[in-house]
N, C-alpha and C positions, 0 to 999 in steps of 0.2 A: 366402332373403328377397330378396336382390338380384334375382333372376330373376321373383319374384312381383310387385314393384313395377314391373317393366318390362311386365308383361303387357299392361296397357290401352294403352299405346303401340305395342306391336307389332302388337295388333288393330286398331288406328287405322291403323296405316303400312298393313296389309294390304289394310284397306278404301280406304284412299286408292291402293292400286295398281291394285285393280279399276277405279275411278275412271280413274285416267291410262291403262289400256288401252283406254277408250271412246275417249279422245281421240286415242290413237295409232292406231286403228281408222279415227276419222273423216278423218285426215289422211293414212292410209295411204302412209308412205314407205316406200323400196324397203328391201329386206332387207338387214344389214349387210354389204358386201363385194360388193352387188350393182353392176352397172355403171348409170351414170344413164340411159343412153338404154334404152327397153324394145327398139329393134332390135337392140340388142348382147346382151341376154340368152339369143340362140340358143333352144335350145328351152325352151321357158316350164315345161313340166311337170318338167324338172330341177331348178327352182329353186322348185319346191313341196314341201311336206310330203305325205307319203302320205295319203290320207282312210282312215279307221277305222271300220268299221260295228259296231254292238253291238247287243245284244238285251236290255239290262239293263231294259228296259221291256215285255218280252215281245214286242216289234216290233222290227224292223230297223229302225235308226236311226242317222244320222251320229254321231258321238260328240259334235262341237261343237254338235249340235241338242239333245241330250238335256239337259232341265230337272233336273239332279242331278248331284252329285259321284261321277264314277265314272271309274277308269283301265284300260287296256286295253293288252294287249302281244300281238302278233299273232306267228305261228309267227317270223317272220324276226327280229323282236325278241328274241324267247326264245333263240334261238341266237346272236345276236351280243352279248347281254350275258350269255352263260355261266348261262344259268338255268336249274336242274335240277329243284328242288323249291319249296313254298310258302314255305321259309326265304329263298331267294333273290329271290322276289317279293315278301317283306315289307320287304329290305333296300333294294329299289328304287321302293316305293311309300309315299308320306308317309301315315301315318294308321293304316297296318297293322301291327302288332307281333308278333313270335311271341317267346315266355320260356319258360324252363326251370323251373320251380318246383320240381323235383325233381331227385335225381340220374340219375334213367331217360335224362335227355336229350331226352324226349318233350317238346313245345310247347303252350303254351297260346297259343289266338289272340286278341287283341284288336285292333277297329277303334275309333278316336278314343276309348280308355281304358275302352271296355266289354268286360269278361271276367271271368269268373268259372271257379275251380276246382272248384267242385262245382255241381251241378244238370244242366239240359239246358245245352245249347251256345249261347252268345251270337253266335255268327257262323253264318251258313248256310254250308253246302259243298255244292256242285253240281256233278255230272259230267252236262252237258246240263240236262236238266230232273230229274234224279233227285237227292234230298237225301242226303247220305253223312253228315254229321253225327252226332257220338255224345256221350251224355251220360256225366258224371262220376259214378261211384257215390258216395252219400254215404258219408263216412269214409274214401274212397278216391280221393283227386283224383291226376288224371292218369294214375298207376301203373295204373289200371283200363281207360283209356279208348283210348292207343294213337293212332296215327296214320291215319286213313282217308282223308288227302289221294293225289291220284294222282300216280304219275311223268309227266313231261311230255314223251311223245315222240309224234308225229303228233297235236298238237294246231292246231286252227284260231288259238285265242286264248284267253287269261286275261281275265277281267273283275272288278274288285273294285269293288263298291259301297258307297260310305261312307255311314253312317248308317242309322237304322233303316228294315228295307224290309216292315213288318209287314201293307201292304194286299197287295201280290203276292206275297211270298214267306212270309209267316207267322211261325209260331213257329219259334223260334232264331235270327232273323235281326235280334235286337234291336240289335246295333249296325251290322250291314250283313251282307254275302255276299260270296263269292268262288265265281266261275262257272266250271269249266274246259269249255269249248267244244272239242266233236272235230269231224275234219274229215268232211264227208259223202261219200258216192259220188257218181260222175258217171255219167251217164245217154247221153253221146256220146261219139264220138272213139275213141281207140285205147288198149290198155292204157298206164298210165304206172306211173311208181312212184319209189321212191326207195331204195337203197342205201346202209346206213351204217354207218362204223366209227369207232373212236375208242380211242385208247389214253392213258393218264396215269399220273401218280404222283405221291405226296405227298413234300415232303420229309422225309428222315429215315423213311421208310413203304415200302408195298409198292405195288407197280403196281396199275392199274385199267386195264379193258378195257371194251368193250360193242360191241355189233352190233344193227343194225335193220333192218328191210325193210317198205316200204309196197308195196301193189299196188292199183291203181285201174282199174277197167274196166267197160264196159258189158256186161252179158249180152246183151240186146236193145235197140237203139238206140231212145230215149225210151220203154222200157218197163221195163228192169230194169237195175241194176248194183250192183257190190259194192266196198268197200273192205276190205282186211285189213292187219293193221299187227301186227309180231311184234316185239319188243324184250327183249333181255337186256343185264343190266349186272353185271360184278363189281367189286367197289371193295374195292381193299386197305384193310388197315389201317393205323395208325401208332402204337397206344398197346400198350407192352409187358408182359406179366404177370409179377409176381415170388411167390415163397412168401411168405406172410405168417408162416412161422415160421422159415424159413433166411433169408430175404432172397435166395436164389439167381435167378438168371433161369430162368422157366418157359416162355415161350414169345413171340416179337414178334409183332406186328401183330395183335392180337387182335379188334379190333373190325370184321374185315371184314364184306361185307355183297355177297348176291347178289339180284338183282331181276329180276323177268321181269313183261311186262306183252305180253299178246294182245287184240285186238278186230277184231271183224267185224261190219260194217253192210251190209245189203242194203236197196237200195231201190226198190220196184216202184211201177209208176203204171198201175194198170189201166185206169183211164180219164183222162180231162183234168182231172176234178176230183180225183179221189183219189190220194193218195199213201200209200204204206204202208213204214215202215222199222223192222223187226226189229234187235235189234242184240244184240250179248254183248261185254263187257267184264271181263276178268279182271287180276288183279295180284297177285303174289306176291312178298313180300319176306322175306327171311331175314338175320337180324345175328347174327353169332357172337358178340360180346360188345360191352358198352358203352364209351361213349368217356370216362368218369368216370376221374380220376387222384387217386391217394393223395397228399396235398400232403407227407407226411413223405417221400416218394420223390422228388417233383420232376415235372414236367410229363410228361403221355403216359406216365406208369407206374402201375401199378395192382397192388394186392397182396390182391385178394378172394380168398375160401377157395376158390371156384366161378366157374366162367363163367358168364355172365348174358345167355344168348341169347334171342331174339326170333324168333317167326316168324308174320306177319300176313298173310292173304290174304284177297281177297275178292272177288265176282262179282258183275255187275249185267246181269240179264237185262232189255230192255225193248223194247217195241212202242210205235211213234209213229205215227199217223194224221192226216192232213190233209186236209181237204175245203175245195174253195174255192166258197163260195156267191156268188151274186150280189153280195150287200152285204156279206157277212162271212166270215170264215175261220174253220172248225172246226179244232181242234188236241185231241186225245185222247193220254193219255200213261198206259201200263200200265207197272209196273215191279217187279221183285224183288231186293233186295239181300241177299247173305248172306255173312257175314264172320266170320273166326274168327283171335283173336289168342293164341298161346301163348308166355309169358315165364317165365323163371326169375330170382328176384332172391335175393341172397346177404343172408340176413338175420343172418349170424354174429355180426355186431356192434350188431344192433339188438335181440335177445334181451335178456331181464332178466338171464340168468345171464351173459352178455357185459358187460352194464354193471357188475354187480358185480367181472367181473374187471378190467376198465377201470379201476374205482375201486380197484382193489386192497383189496375188503374179502372177500376169499375166506377162509371159515372154515378153521381147523385140519383138517387130515387130508382137506380137499376134494380129489378127484380130478381134477386139473386136466388131466391128459394126457385125459382122458375126452373132453373140449370140442374136442380138436383130430385127434381120430379120426372116418374116415368111419362114418357111420351103419351100425349092423347090417344092418339091412333094404333099406338102397337103397346098395349098392356105390357107390362113389367120391362120393357125397354130402359135402358139406362139414358144419360142425357145425348150421346152421339153414339151411333150404333153404326159399323159397317157390315154389311153381309156381302160376301163373294161368292161367285160359282167361277169355277176354273174346269175347261172341259178339255180332252181330245178326242179324237176320231180319226184314226190313221190308218190305212190301207199301205201293205208292203207285199211285193213280190220279189223273188230274187231265182234267177237259174245259175248254177254254177257248175262247170265243168271241172275235175281234178284228176288229174294223170295218175295211173296206177305203176308204181315204181318198184323195180324188182332191184336187188342192191347193186347188180353190175349197170344199172342205167345211169346214164349221166345227166339226161334231162328231167327237170320235174317242173310241172308246170299247172297253173290254176290261171280259168278264165271265168268271166262271169258277165251279167247284166242285171240291173238294179232299178227298181222304180217304187216310190213312193208319193202316196197324196196324203198330207197331214193338216187336218183343220184343228186349230187352238180357239178357243173362245174364251172370253174374260167378261163378266159381268159385275157390277159393282153397285151397290145402292146404299147411301149412307142416310141415316134415319136421325132427327134431331129437333129440337126445339127451334126452328128455324127464326120464329118471331121473335122468342127473345134474345137468341144471337144475334139477329140483322139489328135489335135495339141499340145493341153495345156500339155497333158500327155509326147507327145513325148519330147515338149521341157524342159520338169523340169527333165524327167526320161531318156531320151533318147529314143532309140528303134526304131528311122528312120522310124516311121509310121507304127510299126508291130501292132499296137491296131487297125489300120483302114485300110480296104483293099478295094479302089478304085472299085475293083471288086466283092464286096459282096453284094449278091441278096438282102439282106434286105436294102439297101442302106440306108436310112434315120430311118429306125427302130432298136433305139440300143438295145432294148429288147424286148422278146417275152415270155409268159409262156401260156400254155394251160392244165389244169390239170382237171381229171376226177374222182370222189369219188363215190364210191357206198358203202352203208351200207345197209343190210337186217338186219333185227331183227323179232323173234319168241318169244311168251311169252305165258305164262300160269299162270295164279293169280287168287286168292281167298282171300274172308275176310268173317269171320264170327263173328257174335256177340251172346251172350248168357247171358240172365238175370240169374244171380246167386241168385237174390232176386229183388223182384218187381222194387226196386230201385237201384239195383247196376247191372251195366253189365259189362261183360267184353269181349275183342275182340282180333282176333287173325288174321291176314293177311301175305300172302308171294307170291312172284312174282318170276318165273323162266325163265331166259331169255337167248337167245343166239343169239351172235351181231357176224357178220363178216364184216370187213371193209376191201375193196380193193382200190387202186389207179393208176393211171399213171399220169405221168406230164414230159412233154415236154418243155424243155429251150432254148433259141436263142438270140442271139444279143451279143455284145460284154462286156455289164454288166456282162453276165452270165459265160462267159469266152470261150463261144464257144456254139454249139448244144450240148446238153443231153436230155436223157431220163432216168426216174426213174419208178419203180415200186416197188408195196410191197403190202401185206396182212396180216391178221391178225384176230383171233377169241378170241371171251372170252363167260363166262357162269357166269354173274353175279346173284346174289341171294340176294333179299332185304325183308325181314322180317318186320312186323308191330306187337305190342303188345299196349293193351290199355286199359283203365279200366274207367269206367265214373259213377257218381253217380248224381242221380235227386233226390236231398233233399227233394224238393218239387216241385209242377208243373212249377214254377217259377226262380228253383235254380238249375244249373247244375255245377258240379265240374268234371276234368277227367286229366287222366296222359295217355301219351303215349311215347313209346319209338319207333322210326321207321330208317329206312335206306332208302337211294337215290343214286343214281348213275348216272354218263353220261358215256358214251362209250370212250374207248380209240380209237388210230389210229396210222397212219402210217407215218413216216416221209419221205422226199425224201433226199436221201443221197446227201450231200456234199462235201464228201470226195475228188472227184474228180473235183472240181470247184476252179481251179487257185484264182480265186480272192478272196476264204474265206479261204485260209491255214494259212494265218498270223492269223486271230481271232480263227480259231479251234487250233492252237498251244499255244495260250494264255489261252485257255480253258482246255489246258493237251493233247493235240493231237487229229488228226481224228479221232479215234477210241471214242472219248467224246460222240459223237452224237448216240442216240439209233436210231436203225430204226423202232422199235415198240415201244409204249407208251401206257402204260396200262388205264383203266377205273379208276377214282378215285371215291370216296365215303364219304358220311355224316352219321355219327349216331346222332339223334336228340334226346334230352329228353326235354318232355314239360309238364308243368302243368298248366292247366287253368280253368278260371270259368266263365259263363254267368248267369247273374242274369237280371229278368223282375221285376222292381220294381213299387211302389206305384201304385197298378191295373194297370199294361201297360204301365202308363206315364211318365217310366224311363227304360231303359236298359243300363247295365254295362257289359262289357266282357275285359276280360286282360287274358295273359298269361306269365310265366317265360320260358326261354328254355336256353338250352346248346347245341352246335353243334361241333362235332369233325369232322374234314375233315381232311383224311389222303388221301397221294400219289397225292398231287396237282398237277395238269397237268399246268405246268407254262414254258412259252414259254424264252427260252435262245436267247439273242440278238447278232448278231454277226454285230459290231457298223462298221466294215469298209466295208465288201462287201453287208451290206445291208439285208442280209438273216438272218434266224433264226430257230430254231428248238424247239421241244416241248418234255419237259422230266418230268417225276415224280418224283418231289421232295418236301420235305419238309411236313410239317402238321400246321393247323390252328383251331383256336377256334371262335367260335361266341357264344357270350351268352348276354341276355339282358331280355326287356321286352316289350310289348306292351298294349297299353288301350284304348279303345273307349267307350265312354257315350253320350247316347242321351236321352235328357230329353224334354217331353212337358211341359213346365212351365206354361202353360195356354192353352185354346182353340187359341189363337191367336200366341203365342211365342214357337218356337221350337229350342232348343240349343245342339250343339255338339261339343264333344272334342276328340282328340285323342292326344296319345302321344306315343313315341317308343324310347327305348334307347337301342342301339346294340355295344357293345364292341367287334370286329372282327379285330384279328390280327394273324400274323403268328407265331406259338409256338415251330417251330423248325427252326435252321439255316440250309442251306446249302451252303458249303464252296466252292468257286471257285477254282480248281485243278491247274489252271495256275497260281493265285496267288499263292498257294504253292511251286509253281515251280520257283517263281520269274519272270513268262512271263506277268504277267497283273497286273495292280493296283488295278482291282477289287476284293475284298475280298469275298463278297458274291453273290451267286445267289438270294437267298431269306435270309431273317435275323429274328430271332426271335425276336419279341416285334413289328415290322413293322405293321401298320396298312392295313386291306384288304380296297379298295376303297369304302366306304360307310359312311355316317354322321353318328356321335356318337349318334346325338339326331334327331329326327323329331317330328314336332308337328302339329296340325291342329285346328284350333276353328272356329266354325259356328254360326251364328243367322239368324231366320229367323223370320219374323212378318208377320201375314196375319190378313185381315180385311175385311167385306162387305163394299163395296164403293156403298151404296144405292142401287138402281135397276139395277146399271150397271153392278154388277159383283163382283166376289171376287178377291181382290188386295193382293200382298207380295212383301216385302222386304227384300234380303238377302246379307249376307257380308260373306265371307270366308277368312280366314288369314293362311298363309301356311309359315312354317320354316321348314329347314334343317342346320344345324350345318355345317361349314367347314372340310375339310378333306383332305390327304394326297392322290395324285391319284397314287403316286410311291414310291419305298422303299427310305430308308435314305441314310446316306452317308457312302458308303462303298459298296453300290449294283447297280446294272447294271442298267443302265438308270438314275440314283441318277443326280438331275437337279436342285439346290435349287431355281434356279429363277420361273420354271415351275410346281413344286411340290404340291402346295397348291390348293386346289379348295375352295373359298369362300363360306361363309354361305349365305342361300338364304332366303329372306322375300318377302312374296307376299301376295298382298290384289286385291280379286276379289268382284264387286259388282254387284246385279242384283237387277232389280223391273219389276214385272209382273201385266198384269190383264186378267182375263178369264171372258170373256162375251158371254154367249152363247155357241156357237161353235166357237169362235174365242179366240184366247191366243197372247197378246202383251206383248214385254218383251225388256226392256232395261239393256244394261251390259257394265260395264267396267272391263276390263282384266288388270291386272297389275296396279290398280287404281293409286297408289304413282309413277308410273313412274320409278321404281326401274330398274336401269341400271347394277346391277352388274356384274363383269367379271367373268362367271362361268369355264373357262379353259383358259389355256394361254401356246403358242406353240413355240419354232424355228422353223425356215423353216428345219434345221438340227440340231441334237444332238451331232454329233461328226463329224470333217474334217477329211478324212483320212491322209489329208499333214499335217495338224496344231495340232489336236488333241482336238480341240477346239469347242464350239458348234457356231452357226451361231448368230448374232447379229439383225437378223431380226427376230419379232415377231410378233405373229398373237393370236388372241383372239376369244374368244365368249362370249355373254351375253345376259343377260335374254333381251327377245324379249320388245320393248316399248310398253307403254300404247296403249290400243286397245277399242275403244268405238264403240259400235254396237247395231242394233235394230231387233228384229225379229218378223216375224207373223206367227202364225198357224192357220189353218182353219180343223177343225175335221168334217166329216160329215158320 
């Protein structure tokens, strides 16, 4: 409550800071630590920050001239800040958050509080111009999505676009977008490249090693060139596995992983106007086991019945064509994404049979030992074993026209057409000792074996699911900016979209109540406008205001009305008709004020923005706790309001400082009452509750300091420290809402310190680094093995958790040629 009352004052403080930055820009003082005389400053470029160029608005622009909230990290910054993946990027970028809503360790992405565990993605993920985000299947949040983000090797930069990008990026950029921009081949010069190697080790864990190479060369001067990059990493584990029956150590460092990335791009310029760039990107990531630990054993110790590996691989084939007309540029992109993720999950403590055992409700004569034995048809498998496969097969085409603008031009514009056919599949098979588990049901409830048929052809397959989703999207979009005055520019954008969704789902096994098949389809026509105004007060001072809309597509639910195991849950929600067969797209309206200032003759840069986002028709999963299924419905509304600020200062030729701060108050603004509660059928009063926070930190901050000096004739050396913070938050609703659990509700605050030192000597770069230097092992998520027993109504007392990874110490060597 104290933080809530402070919010208006903090927003006012941020607004004041934006105004103060303008005054600072006008007076243009020298950077802290700089000499008083311009003549004493030596090489002026050494006292200036590097210029960052981005393409967030689909054209090359200096980031300080872009009238929107965008953060960017180039290849040098990624290396110096020990950034390896999207998790590291999120900790250094205010407004971008990754959370782990379940024990799998896979992450859900949030920008400015806009995130969801079900339905289409709320954050667009792009590798160059190719979208790679994936939807979370209804009834299977996160577990079914995996992580399609790329490993960070041979990238030119990463851009984080905060706020809805509905006009230029369309569906699933409702909260914003993250763009991974690869390096382009060159057409002139000699063969150049990079040879990279690195070794590291976890504290208390196994060693890691990686190697990579980049080759960049023209094939024919000014006509053709290629860029090839290859990278591989083995990351040692740090979690030890113990037997769930004897308690003995079984294997150390089980959560090791192996990653491989390959990319080839070839650039052709058959004419002065035409450029063709075919490319192929491939990534393969294998994880031997997850990093979840059992609280009963302690940190970094697990007692799962079986290993829980994951194998995720995808390839992107793309062809980009650029044609330079006299008045505008044309860009065409055709791409194909194919992805397959296979994973295994230990369901031994999730099935109803284990629930009964955990509650000591075993009937007399029940063969307990049978539940601890390997399945007869699957040698070596545990009591309950889930095998899942998630697939993506997506074709995308885009044609984009962009005006060529001179300094005198008043009108700047972009227009395009977008086409996509996205197919997503999900298949799950659960293997367990059906006969033994079924006998528990029979003994408790009677039934004489009716729940288990020895002649069932599925045998020990207790559940099957095979889903196929198809989404087609066609869109026309355009955005134009017009200089009303030399310093004042107005912009207007609009996107017209047509989306169709269809699916078929086939269920089998006794958990589903028998074989069933569901189909459905839907269609929508979202319209997403954008209006903006920017004021370039001076060459180094920009102010802007933007109103924009974003959306994500709706979808279709598999009807559960005929599933006998779900009837009680549906009745408790108000009856079988409570589940909608179609759910609509949800949308946000964003209102943003921002400023970007270049200060002290280029020695400092300050940017900040204030925003208010209104989210309506929020796609929300309704949980059916007894049968384990769920459905998606549009319900309630939410708001997100806050600010983000970033400051970089070249304090001297040697010292560079950076700081960022984000504040985000994201919460439901409208309650939805459970109809079953009103009818006296359910103790759950709210499906969503006004005032409950969305799962995102209220505060995020990052501080960085880098000091560089010349080490005699040896070369240029540097040392760097980065501190990152995110406040704790509630990942689920408060008391009275579905899924409420006081023991697992809160996510702890994050504190992280990374250190790095390096030396550049000729063509060689040497670095030493320490990630999580203070070895902070904060528990970041906590879970029951199940949240509610169908028999007792109580949660399991078996707790699992995930924590910050331990301290990692490493060294890397780069040779550039």
